[in-house]
N, C-alpha and C positions, 0 to 999 in steps of 0.2 A: 581383138576389138569386139568380135561377136560375143565372146564370153563376158567382156566388160559391159556390153549393152544389156545382156541377159541379167547380169547381177544388178545393174542399175535399175532395170525394169522391175525386178523382184523387190529391191529395197524401196522403190518409189511408192510401194503400197503401204509403207509404214511412216510413222511420225518420228523424225529424228531431232527436231528442235522445237522449243516452246518459247513464245514471247508473250508479254503482257503489255497492253497499251491502254491509255486512258486513265490510269491510276495516278493519283497525286499523293494521297495520304496513306494508302494501304501498300506496304512493301510488296514488290513483285514476287519475292521469294515465298511470302505467305500464301499468295494465290497459287503459285506453282505447286507448293506443298499440298495445298487443299485439293488441287486437281489430281495429284498423285494418289492421295487417299481415296479419291473417287474412281481410281483405276486408270486415269488418263496420264500416261507417262511416256517417255521416250521408248520407242520400240513397239508401241501398240499399233495394230493395223488400223488404217483409216476407217474401214467399214465397221469397226467396233465402236466408233464414236457416235453417240446419240445426242446431238446438240440440244434438242428440245427438252429432254429430261435433265441433261447435265446443267443447263443454265439455271434451272430452278433449284437444283441441289446445291450448286455453288453459291447462289444468293443466300440460301439458308445456312450454309456452312461458314461463310466468311462474313463477319459483321462489317457493315459499312458499304456493302455492295447493293446498289439499287437495281441495277440491270446489267446483264452481260450477254455476250454471244461468242460462239466458237467458230472460227474461220480457218479453213485448211487451204494452204497454197503450196503446191509442191509437197515437200515433206516437212513443212513448217506449220505448226498449229499456233494461231494467234488468238489470245483471249482478250476480247475488247471489254473494258470495264467502264461502267458509269457509277460513280460513287454517290452515296446518299448524302444529301445536304444536311448539315447539322442544324436541324430545325430546333434543336434544344437551345440554342442561344441561352441555355439555362446555365448561366454562370451562377455560382453560389450566391443565393439571395438572402442568406441568413444575416440578420442585423448585426452591425459591428461598429466599433469606434476605430479611430486611428490614433495611435499613441507614438511617442518619440522612441526610436530605437537607439538613439545616441544623443549625447549632450551637444548643444549648439545654439547658434543665434539665427533666427528665422530671416531669410533673405527674400523669398518669394513663395507664393502659394497659388495653386490651381486646384480648386475643389470642385469635383463633379457632383457628388451627393454628400449629404450630411451637413451639420452645423459647425462652422469654423469657430474654434475657441481661442486661438492665438492670433497675434498681430505681427506684421513685419517689424523686425528689430527686437522682438521679444526673445529673451534667453529661455531655453527650455532644458530640462534634464531628462535623462532616459526614464521612460515610464510615464511622463506627463501626457495628459490628454490634449490632443491637437484638434481632432474633429470628432464631434459627437454624432452617433447614429440615432439619437433621440430627437424627434421633431415635435415641437409643441404648437398646437393651433388653438389658442384659447384654452378650453377645457379638454380638448382632444389631444391625445398623444399618439404619435406614430413612430415606428421603428424602421430604419432603413440600413442598407449595407453602405457604409461610408466608403468613398473612393476619391482619390486625389493625390497630388504631389506637393510636398512641402520641402523646398530647398533650404538647407541651413548651412551656415559656415561652421565647420567642426575642426577640432584639433586632434589629429591622430598621431600615434607613435607606432612605427613598424620596426621590428627587430629580426635580424637574420644571423645565423651562425654558419659560416662557410669553412669547411676543413681545408687546410693548405695542402694536405696529401690526400689523393683520391685514386680510385681504380680507373684506368683508361683502357678502352678497347682499341686495339691496333690490328689492322689487317696484315697478315703475314705474306699475302700474295699467293698462297696455296689455295686452289679451288678444286672442287670435285662436282661433276654433274651426274645425277642419276635420273633415269627415265622410267616412266610408268605408262603402260598401255591401258587406256580406259575404253573398254568395249562393252556396250550395253550396260554400263554402270559397274561392270566387273573390272577391277583394277589388277593388272598383271605386271609385276615388277620386271624390268628388263636389266636387272643387275643382280650381283651377288655380294653379300656383305652389308656393312652399314658404316655410318660416319663415326669416327672415333676421336673427333676433336671439337672444340668449341667453335661455333660457326654463326654466321648470318646467312639467312636463307632467302632466295628469291625464286618465284615460280612463274613459268611461262607455259601456255597451252597452245597447241596447234591442232586444229581440226583437219582431218584428212578429207580430200575431195576426189571424186571420180567424174571425169567429163563435166566439171563445173558444179556438180551436185555434192552437197555436204553429206558425208558418211557418218554413221554413229560411232566413229573411232577417233579418239583424241590421244595425242602424245603429250604427256605431262612431263616437262623437264624441270627438275629442281637443282638449282645451283647453290652449292654450299661453299662459302668463303671462310677460311680459317681465321679466327681472331685470337690474339694473345692478350691477356690481361696484364698490364704493367702498372707499377706504382708511378704516379706522376705528381709533380709539385706545381702549385699555383704561386704566383707572386702576389703581393698584397694588392696590387692594382687589379689583377685578374679576379681575386677573391671579392674585391669591392664591386667590380662590374657584375659579377655573378649575383651578388646580393641585391644590387639595384635592379637587375633583370627579374629576379624572383619577386621583389617587392612590387614591381610594375605589373607582373602577372596577378599578384594578390589584389591589387587595386582594381584590375579589370573585372574581378569577380564581385566587387562591391558596388553599390549604387552611387558611385562617385563620378561626378561630371568633370571635375578638374581638381588638381592637387598642386600646391606650390610648396616646395621644400623650404622649411624655415631653419632647420638645423640638421647637420649630418656629421656623425662621429663614428669612428671605427677604432678598434683596439686589437692589437696582436696578442693573442693569448698563448702563443707558442705553437699549439697544434691547429689552431683555427683563428679566423678573424671574426670578431663580433661587431656587427654593424647596427647602428641605431639611427633611424631617420624620423624626424618630426616634420609634419606637413599640415598646412592649412588647406582644408578641402571644402568644396561645395558638393553636397550630396543630398539625396532624397532620404530623409530620416524616418519616414512613416513605417509603422508596423501595424498590421490589422489585429484587432482584439475583438473576439466574439462577445456580443451582448447576451447574457443569460437572462431570459425572461421567465419569471416564475410568478405564480399567483394561485389563488383558490377559486374554484368554480369554473 
């Protein structure tokens, strides 16, 4: 017990853990990495930390920090951050038009800036001018960055080819766990040999403690589950569902608010299923196009 107390007393003079608080946009790991580059890392003695100089150095080193402080509690160093407000509200102000990015019939418009060129119910083709960034005031002309939403009804076609035979990963039930000792950042393997099969890996970490205090020693356990690759077969129905799932994911990446299937066809090509889906969509069809201003003098 006495030896444990002496070891704990000795270790309590060092920093064994780092935390970052107050940050929202700046990743904690970026701040911790910057601290390490300034010499503040796990294993440093507490009396070597100069918070007054460090906070000014960290503010200069990490973009986006307005103010910071270093607080030591026990063996934990907490870096409190206050992020700089984005005074830039400097969104790109270059003058621009809004043009159609897809064929459709205009259903609704919400224009923030710019001059609306089209009307509800009007059919437009890809590339047509929808909102002009040119404002005319009598003899005066001004240029602005156009902004707004124009919802149009569009007709889209989605195609997917799904193979009926595919490689499937199957767990064999065989597992192997290897452990590594992390001491002061030095990783010492507690095993001999390596993994000689295809696997899925999961990692768990356990920090060692003494009398309730965290030590700079971590046991890292890596569990390897053997997987076998087998040839599997899809039914037509499974292939169709796979295609529809992939199409749904594609739609999520587009500025589509709603989609109604108007036609769905699939054909068995022997080795795969070819799926074609037609849909009527409501989507935002605007695309920004910069206005190039040129002149003499």
